[in-house]
Backbone as CSV, one residue per row, in Angstrom:
resi,resn,N_x,N_y,N_z,CA_x,CA_y,CA_z,C_x,C_y,C_z
1,LYS,-8.475,-8.789,-19.687,-9.726,-9.390,-19.204,-9.934,-9.067,-17.718
2,ASP,-8.857,-9.153,-16.956,-8.991,-8.899,-15.525,-9.456,-7.471,-15.265
3,GLN,-8.854,-6.504,-16.004,-9.233,-5.116,-15.796,-10.697,-4.905,-16.168
4,THR,-11.146,-5.561,-17.234,-12.539,-5.413,-17.645,-13.474,-5.960,-16.575
5,ASN,-13.127,-7.114,-16.035,-13.963,-7.707,-14.993,-14.025,-6.802,-13.772
6,LEU,-12.893,-6.246,-13.374,-12.873,-5.361,-12.215,-13.735,-4.134,-12.480
7,THR,-13.668,-3.611,-13.704,-14.462,-2.437,-14.035,-15.951,-2.763,-13.971
8,LEU,-16.346,-3.894,-14.517,-17.749,-4.280,-14.497,-18.226,-4.478,-13.070
9,GLU,-17.414,-5.124,-12.238,-17.813,-5.332,-10.848,-17.936,-4.001,-10.121
10,GLY,-16.997,-3.097,-10.403,-16.996,-1.812,-9.713,-18.182,-0.940,-10.089
11,THR,-18.745,-1.142,-11.288,-19.834,-0.289,-11.746,-21.179,-1.007,-11.699
12,ASN,-21.186,-2.242,-11.231,-22.428,-3.007,-11.186,-22.972,-3.020,-9.758
13,PRO,-24.060,-2.296,-9.488,-24.621,-2.222,-8.128,-24.943,-3.599,-7.562
14,ALA,-25.439,-4.500,-8.387,-25.807,-5.830,-7.902,-24.571,-6.575,-7.415
15,LEU,-23.493,-6.498,-8.192,-22.270,-7.188,-7.787,-21.680,-6.538,-6.540
16,GLN,-21.777,-5.206,-6.448,-21.283,-4.525,-5.254,-22.060,-4.993,-4.031
17,THR,-23.387,-5.127,-4.165,-24.217,-5.582,-3.054,-23.827,-6.984,-2.646
18,ILE,-23.600,-7.851,-3.648,-23.207,-9.231,-3.354,-21.869,-9.249,-2.630
19,ARG,-20.933,-8.442,-3.090,-19.602,-8.415,-2.463,-19.714,-7.948,-1.018
20,VAL,-20.484,-6.883,-0.787,-20.651,-6.374,0.576,-21.324,-7.429,1.448
21,ARG,-22.337,-8.094,0.887,-23.067,-9.108,1.651,-22.141,-10.271,1.999
22,ASN,-21.331,-10.705,1.034,-20.396,-11.808,1.288,-19.384,-11.417,2.349
23,THR,-18.898,-10.175,2.286,-17.926,-9.715,3.281,-18.548,-9.686,4.666
24,ALA,-19.761,-9.177,4.764,-20.435,-9.117,6.056,-20.692,-10.520,6.592
25,LEU,-21.088,-11.419,5.707,-21.355,-12.793,6.125,-20.075,-13.457,6.612
26,LYS,-18.987,-13.223,5.889,-17.692,-13.803,6.285,-17.284,-13.279,7.661
27,ASP,-17.453,-11.979,7.877,-17.090,-11.405,9.172,-17.947,-12.015,10.275
28,THR,-19.227,-12.217,9.999,-20.119,-12.793,10.998,-19.700,-14.212,11.330
29,LEU,-19.381,-14.987,10.295,-18.968,-16.373,10.524,-17.672,-16.420,11.319
30,LEU,-16.727,-15.533,10.979,-15.453,-15.507,11.707,-15.687,-15.115,13.162
31,ASP,-16.540,-14.133,13.393,-16.819,-13.698,14.767,-17.466,-14.829,15.559
32,ALA,-18.300,-15.609,14.899,-18.983,-16.696,15.588,-18.049,-17.873,15.828
33,ALA,-17.111,-18.082,14.900,-16.241,-19.255,14.987,-15.051,-19.002,15.906
34,LEU,-14.538,-17.766,15.886,-13.348,-17.469,16.692,-13.747,-16.978,18.077
35,PRO,-12.880,-17.217,19.071,-13.137,-16.676,20.414,-13.226,-15.152,20.365
36,SER,-14.000,-14.590,21.223,-14.185,-13.141,21.215,-12.930,-12.465,21.718
37,THR,-12.272,-11.700,20.833,-11.029,-11.033,21.210,-11.228,-9.533,21.304
38,THR,-12.322,-9.028,20.720,-12.555,-7.586,20.736,-13.689,-7.248,21.690
39,GLY,-14.161,-8.208,22.441,-15.244,-7.945,23.387,-16.546,-8.548,22.911
40,GLU,-17.395,-8.855,23.847,-18.688,-9.452,23.496,-19.593,-8.391,22.895
41,THR,-20.444,-8.794,21.964,-21.363,-7.841,21.337,-22.780,-8.277,21.622
């Protein structure tokens, strides 16, 4: 079941977009919540 789910996610553009969006959102939240260690942007 796990392999099937991974395959469907990997071949589903909508799920890929959601995953990328969630990752970007998480990075943004972390950058906003944590002190700037890599420089101000």
